Backbone as CSV, one residue per row, in Angstrom:
resi,resn,N_x,N_y,N_z,CA_x,CA_y,CA_z,C_x,C_y,C_z
1,PHE,-66.143,-252.742,79.864,-67.557,-253.037,79.598,-68.464,-252.108,80.406
2,ALA,-68.080,-251.843,81.672,-68.876,-250.956,82.514,-68.927,-249.546,81.927
3,ALA,-67.788,-249.069,81.378,-67.754,-247.734,80.780,-68.648,-247.658,79.552
4,VAL,-68.647,-248.705,78.745,-69.463,-248.736,77.529,-70.946,-248.708,77.878
5,GLN,-71.322,-249.378,78.957,-72.725,-249.494,79.333,-73.171,-248.432,80.342
6,LEU,-72.328,-247.439,80.627,-72.664,-246.427,81.617,-73.984,-245.765,81.238
7,PRO,-74.997,-245.816,82.115,-76.324,-245.319,81.727,-76.344,-243.805,81.534
8,ALA,-77.197,-243.384,80.609,-77.313,-241.962,80.308,-77.841,-241.170,81.496
9,SER,-78.487,-241.834,82.439,-79.060,-241.135,83.591,-78.009,-240.405,84.419
10,VAL,-76.737,-240.808,84.323,-75.694,-240.120,85.098,-75.447,-238.709,84.556
11,LEU,-75.924,-238.429,83.334,-75.733,-237.101,82.763,-76.672,-236.066,83.383
12,ALA,-77.827,-236.505,83.893,-78.820,-235.563,84.413,-78.261,-234.700,85.543
13,PRO,-77.668,-235.281,86.602,-77.106,-234.407,87.648,-75.924,-233.581,87.155
14,TRP,-75.180,-234.094,86.169,-74.052,-233.325,85.636,-74.547,-232.082,84.903
15,VAL,-75.592,-232.218,84.068,-76.146,-231.068,83.345,-76.696,-230.041,84.330
16,SER,-77.399,-230.501,85.358,-77.940,-229.578,86.357,-76.825,-228.822,87.070
17,GLY,-75.777,-229.533,87.456,-74.673,-228.889,88.157,-73.906,-227.930,87.272
18,ALA,-73.653,-228.326,86.016,-72.871,-227.491,85.101,-73.606,-226.202,84.741
19,THR,-74.935,-226.196,84.788,-75.723,-225.000,84.451,-76.271,-224.311,85.700
20,ASN,-75.713,-224.638,86.861,-76.154,-224.022,88.121,-77.645,-224.237,88.351
21,GLN,-78.109,-225.455,88.081,-79.504,-225.867,88.285,-80.480,-225.110,87.390
22,ARG,-80.022,-224.672,86.215,-80.904,-223.911,85.321,-81.393,-224.735,84.139
23,TRP,-80.727,-225.817,83.810,-81.198,-226.793,82.834,-81.298,-228.144,83.510
24,ARG,-82.207,-228.994,83.002,-82.258,-230.362,83.486,-82.725,-231.288,82.371
25,LEU,-82.345,-232.541,82.500,-82.742,-233.580,81.560,-83.805,-234.460,82.205
26,SER,-84.793,-234.871,81.414,-85.817,-235.794,81.889,-86.073,-236.843,80.816
27,GLY,-86.694,-237.940,81.223,-86.971,-239.021,80.276,-85.708,-239.559,79.632
28,VAL,-84.632,-239.664,80.415,-83.326,-240.053,79.875,-83.316,-241.543,79.535
29,GLU,-82.822,-241.867,78.325,-82.736,-243.256,77.862,-81.377,-243.499,77.231
30,GLY,-80.949,-244.768,77.206,-79.720,-245.149,76.525,-78.513,-245.092,77.435
31,THR,-77.359,-244.853,76.824,-76.101,-244.782,77.555,-75.490,-243.395,77.415
32,VAL,-74.430,-243.150,78.159,-73.706,-241.885,78.035,-73.242,-241.680,76.604
33,TRP,-72.928,-242.748,75.922,-72.343,-242.659,74.586,-73.378,-242.488,73.478
34,HIS,-74.576,-242.970,73.722,-75.611,-242.919,72.683,-76.964,-242.967,73.391
35,GLY,-77.657,-241.823,73.444,-78.912,-241.799,74.186,-79.823,-240.673,73.753
36,ARG,-80.869,-240.465,74.541,-81.838,-239.418,74.250,-82.444,-238.918,75.549
37,ALA,-82.966,-237.676,75.531,-83.589,-237.072,76.700,-84.320,-235.807,76.278
38,ALA,-85.157,-235.298,77.158,-85.838,-234.019,76.958,-85.124,-232.959,77.794
39,LEU,-84.906,-231.789,77.211,-84.225,-230.701,77.896,-85.248,-229.674,78.383
40,SER,-85.170,-229.310,79.663,-86.022,-228.272,80.231,-85.144,-227.173,80.808
41,GLY,-85.669,-225.966,80.853,-84.945,-224.835,81.431,-85.836,-224.090,82.399
42,ILE,-85.260,-223.558,83.461,-86.057,-222.835,84.443,-86.169,-221.369,84.056
43,ASP,-87.375,-220.838,84.169,-87.590,-219.417,83.964,-87.288,-218.724,85.289
44,ARG,-86.211,-217.956,85.332,-85.753,-217.374,86.596,-86.706,-216.314,87.129
45,ALA,-87.523,-215.725,86.261,-88.471,-214.716,86.720,-89.629,-215.346,87.490
46,SER,-90.126,-216.498,87.016,-91.288,-217.137,87.643,-90.921,-218.344,88.493
47,GLY,-89.720,-218.909,88.270,-89.323,-220.115,88.988,-89.927,-221.385,88.431
48,ARG,-90.579,-221.305,87.264,-91.222,-222.471,86.666,-90.306,-223.107,85.621
49,TRP,-90.395,-224.432,85.525,-89.632,-225.151,84.508,-90.372,-225.107,83.182
50,GLN,-89.643,-224.765,82.105,-90.216,-224.665,80.766,-89.725,-225.830,79.910
51,PRO,-90.652,-226.563,79.270,-90.223,-227.692,78.436,-89.462,-227.228,77.214
52,GLY,-88.525,-228.058,76.767,-87.716,-227.757,75.591,-87.693,-228.912,74.621
53,PRO,-86.685,-228.982,73.786,-86.652,-229.989,72.720,-86.269,-231.371,73.228
54,GLN,-86.633,-232.374,72.424,-86.159,-233.745,72.615,-84.814,-233.869,71.901
55,LEU,-83.820,-234.377,72.598,-82.466,-234.458,72.067,-82.001,-235.894,71.939
56,ARG,-81.197,-236.141,70.911,-80.498,-237.423,70.742,-79.011,-237.112,70.588
57,TRP,-78.165,-237.903,71.212,-76.729,-237.644,71.118,-75.951,-238.929,70.883
58,ARG,-74.765,-238.747,70.346,-73.831,-239.869,70.172,-72.404,-239.322,70.205
59,ILE,-71.532,-240.087,70.800,-70.117,-239.729,70.902,-69.328,-240.562,69.906
60,ALA,-68.417,-239.912,69.181,-67.609,-240.603,68.172,-66.468,-241.349,68.860
61,TRP,-66.606,-242.648,68.971,-65.583,-243.477,69.613,-64.230,-243.339,68.933
62,ALA,-64.232,-243.291,67.618,-62.972,-243.330,66.866,-62.075,-242.140,67.153
63,GLU,-62.636,-241.023,67.639,-61.843,-239.827,67.885,-61.157,-239.829,69.251
64,LEU,-61.617,-240.657,70.171,-61.097,-240.626,71.533,-59.614,-240.987,71.643
65,PRO,-59.123,-242.016,70.933,-57.688,-242.332,71.052,-56.778,-241.183,70.617
66,GLY,-57.248,-240.311,69.746,-56.455,-239.178,69.299,-56.557,-237.969,70.213
67,GLY,-57.262,-238.091,71.327,-57.359,-236.996,72.276,-58.448,-235.998,71.967
68,ARG,-59.376,-236.382,71.095,-60.481,-235.468,70.759,-61.800,-236.088,71.184
69,PHE,-62.635,-235.267,71.811,-63.978,-235.670,72.195,-64.938,-235.027,71.202
70,VAL,-65.687,-235.823,70.456,-66.599,-235.315,69.430,-68.012,-235.771,69.771
71,LEU,-68.904,-234.808,69.899,-70.283,-235.080,70.301,-71.239,-234.529,69.249
72,GLN,-72.125,-235.371,68.762,-73.168,-234.960,67.825,-74.503,-234.965,68.570
73,ILE,-75.209,-233.826,68.553,-76.520,-233.704,69.186,-77.536,-233.368,68.106
74,ASP,-78.622,-234.129,68.050,-79.689,-233.887,67.080,-80.994,-233.633,67.804
75,GLN,-81.795,-232.726,67.252,-83.108,-232.437,67.792,-84.172,-233.183,67.017
76,ASP,-85.168,-233.701,67.713,-86.324,-234.254,67.020,-87.009,-233.121,66.265
77,GLY,-87.308,-233.352,64.998,-87.898,-232.317,64.173,-86.892,-231.525,63.372
78,GLY,-85.594,-231.840,63.526,-84.561,-231.182,62.731,-83.697,-230.241,63.529
79,GLY,-82.460,-230.132,63.107,-81.515,-229.251,63.772,-80.632,-230.001,64.747
80,GLY,-79.540,-229.349,65.132,-78.628,-229.969,66.076,-77.301,-229.243,66.120
81,ALA,-76.308,-229.917,66.697,-74.992,-229.305,66.870,-73.928,-230.391,66.879
82,ARG,-72.736,-230.027,66.422,-71.574,-230.891,66.507,-70.528,-230.164,67.347
83,LEU,-70.123,-230.772,68.436,-69.192,-230.167,69.378,-67.919,-230.987,69.451
84,GLU,-66.801,-230.300,69.598,-65.513,-230.972,69.741,-64.772,-230.374,70.933
85,ALA,-64.004,-231.199,71.612,-63.223,-230.727,72.751,-61.892,-231.461,72.783
86,SER,-60.843,-230.730,73.117,-59.523,-231.307,73.331,-58.909,-230.571,74.520
87,LEU,-57.652,-230.823,74.796,-57.045,-230.262,75.993,-57.039,-228.727,76.015
88,PRO,-56.678,-228.029,74.919,-56.619,-226.565,75.037,-57.958,-225.854,74.922
89,ALA,-58.936,-226.424,74.172,-60.139,-225.654,73.861,-61.314,-226.557,73.524
90,TRP,-62.500,-225.965,73.532,-63.694,-226.639,73.032,-64.254,-225.819,71.871
91,SER,-64.985,-226.479,70.970,-65.455,-225.806,69.760,-66.875,-226.233,69.409
92,ILE,-67.644,-225.279,68.895,-68.894,-225.582,68.211,-68.545,-225.655,66.731
93,VAL,-68.421,-226.856,66.223,-68.008,-227.040,64.834,-69.129,-226.634,63.891
94,GLU,-70.350,-227.015,64.225,-71.503,-226.647,63.407,-72.728,-226.592,64.300
95,LEU,-73.539,-225.565,64.102,-74.719,-225.355,64.946,-75.869,-224.841,64.105
96,ASP,-77.004,-225.507,64.207,-78.251,-225.053,63.593,-79.373,-225.667,64.419
97,ALA,-79.806,-224.950,65.439,-80.735,-225.522,66.402,-81.736,-224.494,66.872
98,GLY,-82.899,-224.978,67.302,-83.925,-224.115,67.849,-84.113,-224.366,69.332
99,LEU,-84.344,-223.279,70.086,-84.575,-223.373,71.524,-85.559,-222.279,71.946
100,PRO,-86.343,-222.515,72.996,-87.083,-221.396,73.581,-86.087,-220.353,74.091
101,VAL,-86.379,-219.087,73.885,-85.469,-218.038,74.336,-85.269,-218.097,75.847
102,SER,-86.288,-218.527,76.578,-86.165,-218.620,78.033,-85.050,-219.581,78.444
103,HIS,-84.792,-220.628,77.633,-83.710,-221.570,77.937,-82.346,-220.890,77.823
104,ILE,-82.205,-220.004,76.839,-80.943,-219.291,76.664,-80.809,-218.206,77.727
105,ALA,-81.899,-217.466,77.974,-81.855,-216.352,78.911,-81.515,-216.796,80.322
106,THR,-81.937,-217.997,80.701,-81.674,-218.446,82.067,-80.192,-218.645,82.338
107,LEU,-79.380,-218.762,81.280,-77.932,-218.926,81.438,-77.195,-217.590,81.437
108,LEU,-77.907,-216.482,81.177,-77.253,-215.183,81.121,-76.704,-214.797,82.490
109,PRO,-75.611,-214.042,82.512,-75.002,-213.686,83.797,-75.811,-212.655,84.569
110,GLY,-75.633,-212.654,85.887,-76.227,-211.644,86.746,-77.743,-211.629,86.692
111,THR,-78.306,-210.430,86.866,-79.757,-210.277,86.883,-80.365,-210.246,85.487
112,LEU,-79.534,-210.242,84.470,-80.031,-210.139,83.095,-80.949,-211.310,82.742
113,GLY,-80.724,-212.464,83.350,-81.540,-213.628,83.043,-82.862,-213.678,83.779
114,GLU,-83.205,-212.629,84.521,-84.405,-212.639,85.352,-85.494,-211.711,84.843
115,TYR,-85.404,-211.309,83.575,-86.341,-210.312,83.057,-87.585,-210.921,82.403
116,GLY,-87.691,-212.232,82.359,-88.867,-212.859,81.753,-88.853,-212.848,80.245
117,TRP,-87.742,-213.299,79.650,-87.611,-213.341,78.199,-88.509,-214.433,77.613
118,ALA,-89.087,-214.197,76.431,-89.942,-215.178,75.777,-89.785,-215.082,74.268
119,GLY,-90.241,-216.129,73.579,-90.107,-216.222,72.128,-89.326,-217.467,71.771
120,THR,-89.027,-217.616,70.492,-88.249,-218.770,70.023,-86.983,-218.281,69.331
121,ALA,-85.941,-219.062,69.462,-84.640,-218.675,68.900,-84.135,-219.759,67.963
122,ARG,-83.486,-219.310,66.905,-82.766,-220.219,66.009,-81.300,-219.811,66.063
123,LEU,-80.451,-220.729,66.469,-79.026,-220.449,66.601,-78.266,-221.118,65.467
124,ARG,-77.353,-220.356,64.863,-76.532,-220.883,63.783,-75.087,-220.434,63.970
125,GLY,-74.171,-221.273,63.589,-72.764,-220.906,63.685,-71.863,-222.037,63.237
126,LYS,-70.604,-221.683,62.949,-69.573,-222.655,62.570,-68.245,-222.209,63.150
127,GLU,-67.483,-223.184,63.594,-66.106,-222.938,64.041,-66.012,-221.838,65.101
128,PHE,-66.844,-221.964,66.125,-66.759,-221.065,67.269,-66.057,-221.817,68.391
129,SER,-64.935,-221.299,68.882,-64.144,-222.034,69.873,-63.704,-221.137,71.018
130,CYS,-63.546,-221.742,72.196,-63.101,-221.030,73.393,-62.092,-221.903,74.141
131,ARG,-61.152,-221.258,74.802,-60.194,-221.971,75.622,-60.835,-222.340,76.950
132,TRP,-60.372,-223.433,77.531,-60.913,-223.890,78.803,-60.502,-222.985,79.959
133,SER,-59.277,-222.473,79.931,-58.699,-221.833,81.103,-59.295,-220.462,81.410
134,ARG,-59.759,-219.736,80.371,-60.298,-218.396,80.584,-61.155,-218.026,79.375
135,LEU,-61.867,-216.904,79.532,-62.675,-216.433,78.413,-61.751,-215.946,77.299
136,ASN,-61.639,-216.746,76.258,-60.813,-216.405,75.101,-61.398,-217.162,73.919
137,CYS,-62.233,-216.464,73.137,-63.020,-217.129,72.102,-62.798,-216.485,70.734
138,THR,-62.979,-217.290,69.706,-62.952,-216.807,68.321,-64.115,-217.437,67.572
139,GLY,-64.587,-216.750,66.542,-65.698,-217.262,65.755,-66.933,-216.403,65.904
140,GLN,-68.032,-216.872,65.331,-69.257,-216.084,65.296,-70.475,-216.982,65.465
141,LEU,-71.450,-216.523,66.261,-72.727,-217.194,66.432,-73.842,-216.209,66.097
142,ASP,-74.870,-216.681,65.395,-76.007,-215.843,65.030,-77.278,-216.405,65.646
143,LEU,-78.107,-215.502,66.177,-79.365,-215.897,66.805,-80.496,-215.088,66.195
144,GLN,-81.501,-215.786,65.694,-82.719,-215.145,65.204,-83.801,-215.333,66.263
145,TRP,-84.254,-214.230,66.857,-85.218,-214.276,67.955,-86.583,-213.870,67.410
146,ALA,-87.487,-214.850,67.266,-88.812,-214.599,66.696,-89.835,-214.400,67.809
147,ASN,-90.810,-213.514,67.561,-91.867,-213.207,68.535,-91.265,-212.814,69.880
148,ALA,-90.314,-211.904,69.826,-89.604,-211.482,71.032,-90.553,-210.815,72.016
149,ALA,-90.379,-211.150,73.295,-91.182,-210.541,74.357,-90.363,-210.531,75.639
150,VAL,-90.639,-209.543,76.477,-90.014,-209.416,77.789,-91.125,-209.102,78.779
151,ALA,-91.139,-209.802,79.906,-92.255,-209.673,80.852,-92.462,-208.241,81.317
152,GLN,-91.382,-207.478,81.460,-91.500,-206.119,81.975,-92.046,-205.113,80.965
153,LEU,-92.133,-205.509,79.684,-92.617,-204.591,78.653,-94.059,-204.940,78.305
154,PRO,-95.012,-204.032,78.517,-96.427,-204.333,78.313,-96.798,-204.458,76.845
155,GLY,-97.986,-205.084,76.604,-98.522,-205.151,75.261,-98.149,-206.411,74.512
156,PRO,-98.461,-206.450,73.214,-98.168,-207.632,72.392,-96.673,-207.818,72.183
157,VAL,-96.318,-208.895,71.458,-94.911,-209.208,71.243,-94.198,-208.037,70.580
158,LEU,-92.903,-207.960,70.838,-92.116,-206.833,70.355,-91.749,-206.964,68.886
159,GLY,-91.641,-208.205,68.385,-91.272,-208.424,66.988,-90.193,-209.471,66.858
160,ASP,-89.351,-209.323,65.857,-88.253,-210.259,65.591,-86.921,-209.520,65.715
161,VAL,-85.948,-210.196,66.289,-84.663,-209.577,66.604,-83.536,-210.470,66.098
162,ARG,-82.467,-209.857,65.615,-81.272,-210.598,65.215,-80.126,-210.221,66.144
163,VAL,-79.471,-211.233,66.696,-78.344,-211.026,67.605,-77.131,-211.759,67.037
164,ARG,-75.986,-211.088,67.041,-74.734,-211.694,66.577,-73.700,-211.600,67.693
165,VAL,-73.056,-212.728,67.981,-72.000,-212.781,68.994,-70.691,-213.133,68.296
166,VAL,-69.689,-212.290,68.460,-68.397,-212.480,67.798,-67.317,-212.602,68.856
167,GLY,-66.553,-213.685,68.786,-65.440,-213.866,69.703,-64.249,-213.032,69.272
168,GLU,-63.790,-212.164,70.161,-62.639,-211.297,69.868,-61.569,-211.491,70.945
169,GLY,-61.170,-212.729,71.136,-60.174,-213.003,72.163,-60.803,-213.004,73.532
170,GLU,-60.392,-212.099,74.409,-60.872,-212.083,75.783,-62.188,-211.322,75.951
171,ALA,-62.849,-211.003,74.865,-64.155,-210.339,74.918,-65.067,-210.924,73.841
172,LEU,-66.355,-210.933,74.137,-67.373,-211.285,73.159,-68.108,-210.011,72.767
173,ARG,-68.133,-209.694,71.467,-68.871,-208.533,70.999,-70.292,-208.967,70.654
174,ILE,-71.258,-208.156,71.047,-72.662,-208.471,70.835,-73.293,-207.366,69.996
175,ASP,-73.889,-207.733,68.868,-74.606,-206.786,68.015,-76.073,-207.204,67.964
176,LEU,-76.974,-206.251,68.134,-78.416,-206.533,68.153,-79.145,-205.544,67.264
177,VAL,-80.116,-206.043,66.493,-80.933,-205.161,65.659,-82.314,-205.786,65.500
178,THR,-83.340,-204.938,65.529,-84.706,-205.385,65.283,-84.934,-205.485,63.777
179,VAL,-85.503,-206.602,63.328,-85.804,-206.743,61.907,-87.288,-206.539,61.610
180,ARG,-88.133,-206.631,62.644,-89.568,-206.402,62.457,-90.203,-206.225,63.827
181,GLY,-91.193,-205.326,63.924,-91.947,-205.248,65.153,-92.184,-203.845,65.664
182,ARG,-92.817,-203.763,66.839,-93.218,-202.475,67.402,-92.108,-201.834,68.228
183,LEU,-91.039,-202.580,68.534,-89.873,-202.001,69.192,-88.727,-201.995,68.194
184,HIS,-88.331,-200.802,67.772,-87.198,-200.687,66.850,-85.956,-200.390,67.678
185,MET,-84.980,-201.300,67.615,-83.790,-201.157,68.449,-82.558,-201.615,67.701
186,SER,-81.453,-200.929,67.932,-80.152,-201.374,67.454,-79.135,-201.039,68.529
187,GLY,-78.195,-201.966,68.751,-77.227,-201.714,69.806,-76.038,-202.641,69.731
188,THR,-75.028,-202.335,70.507,-73.817,-203.143,70.570,-73.411,-203.296,72.034
189,GLY,-72.688,-204.366,72.311,-72.228,-204.596,73.675,-70.980,-205.429,73.696
190,GLU,-70.502,-205.693,74.909,-69.280,-206.462,75.100,-69.388,-207.241,76.401
191,LEU,-68.991,-208.497,76.343,-68.954,-209.356,77.527,-67.527,-209.817,77.751
192,THR,-67.003,-209.533,78.943,-65.699,-210.028,79.352,-65.896,-210.847,80.624
193,ALA,-64.794,-211.353,81.167,-64.894,-212.116,82.406,-65.310,-211.239,83.577
194,GLN,-65.117,-209.915,83.459,-65.395,-209.013,84.574,-66.707,-208.244,84.447
195,VAL,-67.115,-207.916,83.217,-68.238,-206.992,83.076,-69.017,-207.252,81.789
196,LEU,-70.300,-206.935,81.834,-71.167,-206.950,80.664,-71.636,-205.527,80.411
197,ARG,-71.405,-205.029,79.196,-71.836,-203.684,78.810,-72.707,-203.786,77.565
198,PHE,-73.735,-202.952,77.498,-74.576,-202.914,76.304,-75.184,-201.528,76.165
199,SER,-75.154,-200.969,74.952,-75.738,-199.664,74.659,-76.600,-199.792,73.410
200,ALA,-77.774,-199.176,73.445,-78.695,-199.291,72.317,-79.520,-198.023,72.174
201,GLU,-80.076,-197.838,70.968,-81.044,-196.789,70.706,-82.357,-197.462,70.367
202,ALA,-83.442,-197.044,71.024,-84.729,-197.721,70.861,-85.844,-196.728,70.600
203,GLU,-86.856,-197.209,69.862,-88.011,-196.384,69.520,-89.246,-197.276,69.491
204,ALA,-90.350,-196.800,70.071,-91.614,-197.526,70.060,-92.417,-197.156,68.819
205,ARG,-93.007,-198.186,68.188,-93.791,-197.955,66.985,-95.055,-198.810,67.026
206,GLY,-96.077,-198.410,66.290,-97.255,-199.241,66.084,-98.097,-199.443,67.328
207,GLU,-98.709,-200.636,67.414,-99.664,-200.958,68.477,-99.014,-200.872,69.860
208,GLY,-99.674,-200.189,70.773,-99.179,-200.079,72.139,-97.949,-199.210,72.276
209,ALA,-97.706,-198.306,71.318,-96.485,-197.506,71.321,-96.407,-196.593,72.544
210,ALA,-97.542,-196.054,72.971,-97.516,-195.118,74.091,-97.029,-195.785,75.376
211,GLY,-97.568,-196.968,75.674,-97.142,-197.677,76.874,-95.694,-198.093,76.808
212,LEU,-95.267,-198.541,75.635,-93.880,-198.959,75.464,-92.935,-197.768,75.561
213,GLU,-93.342,-196.633,74.997,-92.489,-195.445,75.067,-92.319,-194.976,76.511
214,ALA,-93.346,-195.154,77.324,-93.241,-194.766,78.733,-92.170,-195.584,79.443
215,VAL,-92.067,-196.879,79.087,-91.032,-197.733,79.672,-89.659,-197.291,79.196
216,LEU,-89.537,-197.008,77.891,-88.250,-196.571,77.350,-87.809,-195.259,77.996
217,LYS,-88.755,-194.365,78.235,-88.433,-193.089,78.861,-87.941,-193.294,80.291
218,ALA,-88.487,-194.327,80.968,-88.109,-194.581,82.358,-86.726,-195.218,82.475
219,VAL,-86.365,-196.063,81.502,-85.095,-196.789,81.614,-83.973,-196.149,80.802
220,GLY,-84.321,-195.229,79.909,-83.304,-194.620,79.059,-83.301,-193.107,79.179
221,ARG,-82.614,-192.470,78.253,-82.556,-191.010,78.191,-82.843,-190.587,76.755
222,PRO,-83.382,-189.390,76.556,-83.746,-188.961,75.210,-82.544,-188.952,74.264
223,GLY,-82.770,-189.419,73.046,-81.737,-189.376,72.027,-81.776,-188.064,71.266
224,THR,-81.013,-187.997,70.208,-80.958,-186.762,69.415,-82.201,-186.582,68.550
225,THR,-82.934,-187.678,68.298,-84.160,-187.619,67.501,-85.363,-187.802,68.427
226,PRO,-86.399,-186.982,68.317,-87.585,-187.126,69.164,-88.184,-188.533,69.048
227,GLY,-88.550,-189.101,70.181,-89.143,-190.429,70.199,-88.149,-191.564,70.324
228,ARG,-86.866,-191.254,70.227,-85.835,-192.280,70.380,-85.116,-192.108,71.712
229,TYR,-84.746,-193.255,72.307,-84.145,-193.232,73.638,-82.863,-194.058,73.651
230,LEU,-81.898,-193.559,74.383,-80.611,-194.236,74.526,-80.622,-195.035,75.821
231,ILE,-80.291,-196.310,75.706,-80.321,-197.216,76.853,-78.926,-197.774,77.074
232,ASP,-78.422,-197.662,78.278,-77.110,-198.198,78.641,-77.282,-199.206,79.767
233,TYR,-76.658,-200.362,79.593,-76.728,-201.418,80.619,-75.312,-201.845,80.946
234,ARG,-75.028,-201.952,82.235,-73.725,-202.406,82.677,-73.907,-203.255,83.934
235,GLU,-73.235,-204.391,83.976,-73.280,-205.239,85.167,-71.915,-205.839,85.416
236,ASN,-71.409,-205.636,86.621,-70.142,-206.251,87.027,-70.406,-207.701,87.393
237,LEU,-69.618,-208.601,86.819,-69.849,-210.031,87.005,-69.006,-210.629,88.118
238,LEU,-68.039,-209.881,88.610,-67.207,-210.353,89.704,-67.518,-209.549,90.950
239,PRO,-67.525,-210.206,92.129,-67.827,-209.475,93.364,-66.738,-208.479,93.703
């Protein structure tokens, strides 16, 4: 009876600890098994907490005797995710959810999460799974980043960006392309347990192009076409 009535408030410190104090739950109601709360994420560049969506969750009791943990999360206003976990692996069975980009960026490894990312993201995916013991994932996740902005880049919003993450065993492949806006960029990268690599070609267009091109010139090197710059990013994730 005590397990059934376990209050949802016990999840708040667990979420904070699991995300290294980068996400937190507030306004928690219900039980661990069936409840609701508001999700907030910290902006690592400013240190301020950013409000996020209202969430409702429920755990499928019937799956527990078979050794499977099944969690359904729904967002107020539409969208959500279905997650499954068993002894060897965890899986995103279905995902169609919206989040502020700052909530996602704060979980990025190393200094990458401290650049002041802004905009809104729509995440979609099916059958994306990873093993518990090490980085070993399969499946695909798609992110549509609308009104993309980065604090270090001056001027109006950069535009809309599409990001695809593909699990290839012990590495995650990352593909990025601009679909609209004043920053035209396409690039690919790879995330492993040891290192994050990303290479892209970028070009400034439209309003504020001169200021943006000055930033690209400072962080990149000239490409084969005038006005385009090659940008390489690498960060070691292990000391």
